[in-house]
N, C-alpha and C positions, 0 to 999 in steps of 0.2 A: 530407570524412571525417565519418561519423556516429558518434555515441557509442552504444555497445552498451548495451541495457537491462540492468539488474542482474538476476541470477538470482532467480527467484521462490522464496520460502521459505514453507512452510506456517507458520501461526500457532503451532502446537504446537511445531514444530522451533525457531522463533525464540525462543519463551519458554523452552524448555529450554536453549538455548545461552546466553541471558542469565542464567537462574537458575544454570546450571553455571559461570558466569563465563568462558565461552568468548568472550563479547563484553562489552566495557565498555559503560557507559551511553552514552558518546559514539559508539561504533561502532554500537550499536543504533539510536540516533537518526539517525545518518548513513545507515544502510541504509534505514530507514523513509522518510526524506526523499527519497532517490534513487528509491525505488520509487514514491512518490507523484508526484514530478515526471515520471517516465516515463509513468505513467498519464495525467496531465494533458496531456502533450505528445501521446501517442498519440490521445487522444479530443478534443483541442483544447478542453478544458473544465476550468476551475479547480474544485477540490474544493468550495469554498464554494457555487458555482453548482449543481454536481451535487447536493449535499446538499439544497438548497432545492427542486430540481426533483423529487427522488425521494421525499422524506419524505411519507408519507401516501398513497402510491400502491401498487397491488398489486405492482409491480415491486420495492418495498422489501424484500419477503420472499423474493425469488428468490436462489438461491445465488450466481449470477454477480455480482449487484449487492452482495451482502453481502461477498463476497471483495474 
């Protein structure tokens, strides 16, 4: 059985929900952590490694990488 990836939420929506107190700080951090782990698993690359590979390259400014 595979775990389903969390639903993607736009940054603006996420910030609005946190600011409107629809999410507690712990809930917000949990969602961010789950999304980060899903990306790391999907691309088989830890965030720290990705960061060091992408910074300073033209791809750094591409919307897909920024997201």
